[in-house]
N, C-alpha and C positions, 0 to 999 in steps of 0.2 A: 384208469379211472381214478380221478381225484375226488374224494369225498371228505367233507369237513362236518363233523357233528358239533352242533352248538348246544352245550349243556350249561347248567348253572349250579352254583353252590346251594341254591334252594329255589323255591318258586318266587315269582315276582321280582326277580333281580334284573330283568331286562332282556331275556333271551330273544324275544320276538323282534324288538327294536334292533338289537345287535345283528340278528339274521338279516333284517332288511338293509341295514347299513352296510354289512359285509357284502351282500349281493351287489349293491350299488358300487362299492369300492372295487370289487373284482371286475365288474363290467366296465368301469372307468379305465382300467388298464388293458381292455380289449378281450377279456375272457367271457365266454358264454356261461350262464349260470342257470341252474334249476334248483328249486326249493322243495323239500319234502318234509311233511309233518306226519310221522308214523301214527301217532295217537293223539287225538284232540279230545279234551274233556271239558265239561261245563258249557256245552253248546248244543242247542237243539238241532235236529236233522237239517233244518234250513237256515240256521243262524250263522252269523259271521264269526269265523274262527280266527286263529292266529295267521293263517295264510292270507286271509282277507286283509288283516292289518299290515302284513308284509307288502301285499300288492298296493294297498292304499298309499303307503309311504313311498314305495320304491318302484312300483310298476303298475300305475293306475290303468294303463291300457291293456293289461294282462298279456303282454307279449312274451313274458317269461313262462316257462313250464313250472306249474305248481301242482303238487300231488299230495293228497291226504289219504291215509289208508283206512283208519277207523275213527269214529267219534262217538262220544257218549254224553248224555245230558247232565249228569251230576259232576260238579267240580271237585273230583276226587282223583286219587291215583288210578291210572287206567284199568288195572286189574279189578279194583274194587268197583269202579264205575261200571265196568262191563258186567260184573256179577249182579249188581243192583238192578241194572236195566234188562237183565235176562238176555244179553247179547254175547256173541262170541268175542273172546279177547283177540288182540292182535297176534297174528302168527308171524314168527320170524321169517318164514319163507315168503310171505306176502310183502313184508317190509323190504327184504333184500331184493325181491323182484322189482318193486317200485323204484328203489334207488338205482338199480342196474339199468332199468329202462330209461330213467331220467338221464343217466350218465351217457346213454347212447347218442344224445343230442345236445350235450353240454360239456364244457371243459371242466366245470366244478359243480358238484351237487352239495348244497347245504342242507343238513338234516337237523331240524330243531327238535330237541328232546322234550320230555314232559317232566317238570319239576327238576329234581336233582338226579345224580347218577345212580342212586340206590332205589329210586322209585320203580316199582314193578309194573311191567307192561302186561304180564299174565300171571296166573297163579302158580306157574312152575318156576318163577323167579327171573324171567327174561327182563333185562334192563337195556337201556340205551347203550351201555358199554358193550353188551353182547352184540348188538347191531353194529357198533363201530368195529369190533373185531371181525365180524363176518364179512364186512365190505372193505376192510383195510383202511378205515377212516382215521384221520387226525381228529383230536378232540379238543376244541377250544372251550375254556371254562369262563363263564360270565360270573363276575363277582361284584359285590358291593365294595365301597371304598372306605367306609368308616369303621366304627367299633364292631368287633365280631368278625370282620372280613378275614383277618389273618388265620384264625382257627378254621373257619369254613373253607377257605381256599386251600389251605394245607391238606385238610382231610380229603377234599374232592380231588385234588391233583394226585394225591397218594393213591386214591381208589382207582383213578385212571391208569396209573403206572402199574398197579398190581395186576391188572388184566392184560398187560403187555401192550396196551394202546399207547400211541404217541401223543403227548400234549405239547403243542408248540408254544402255548402261553395263555395268558389271562386277558380278558377284556373287561374294563370297568363299565358296568351297564348303565350307570347314571352318575356322572361326575357333577357334584353340586356347583351351582353358580357361585356360592360363597363357601369355599372349602374350609373345613375345620381342621384342628390340629391332627386328629386321627387320619383324616383324608390325606393330608399333606405328607405326614410321616409314612403312611402306608404305601406311597409311591415307591419308596425304597424297601420297606419291610415286606411287602407282598412278594417281590422276586426273591428276597432273602429266605423267606420261610418255605417257599414252594420250589425254588430252584428253576423257575421258568420266568420269562420276561412278561411285562405288560405289553400287549400287542396293540391296544387301543383304548380310548376313553370316549364314551358317548356322552355328550352334554345332557345335563338334566333337562327334561322337557322336550327332548328331541322327538319323542313319539307323537307330540301334538303339532309338530311343524307341518305346514303345507308341503305337498309332495315336491314341488319345484325347489323349495329351500332345502329340504331333506336331501334330495338327489345332488344338489350343488355342493352341500357341505360334507356329506358322508365320507368321500375319499380322503379328506384331511384328518379323519378321526383314527386312522389306522397306520401302523408301521408299514412303510412301503415294501421293505424286504419280505415281510410275511405275505403280503398280497401276491407278490410274484412267486413265492415258493411256500404255499400253505401246507404242504406235506413234506417239506424238506427234513432230512435227518430222521426219517421215520425208522423206528427200530422195533419191528415186530419179530418175536422169536419164531 
């Protein structure tokens, strides 16, 4: 079972668009893909969530398997949103079962996290890194490219490593159409401070592209070797 968790250095760094683009790129090389969103917040019971955005960009005919475990109306950390709504929090066993079931019919399961790696999914401290450990997933970190990116990326990759999970690298969630000095220098500095490579760059505004253009362009946004071996060199103790 190959599972890749897509997490971020914070919220709104582009995890959903990266998940959609990565799904397209993996399918482009002949792999079958499923996408899981364990916890969705800030969405009504019938509203469009992140999986709908993934499908709109990369799978408008819904041919791919998409699975969501829980959702809550308030745009907060999942444990807080569950508490405020009087709903049960995400259970580790339910998330693992959903991911395992998705893996039975796909070569790769992409799991999009909520917020950053320390965001709690329940009041007992469950995080997306715990899910990654439970299913043996690699953890791709989505980061910004400009000022502040170095600190946020270094802290996030370090947190991934401290759990024993494998981080194959970073993806820049929104590469600006006009790159500034920090963006350009960070192409070298991000790998230097995190000791992992940049696996891809998603162009600014990619999330607003029509599906046809998104699907056509996405395979070129990622490192080809990573796509063929998304969980290579995994080192779980």
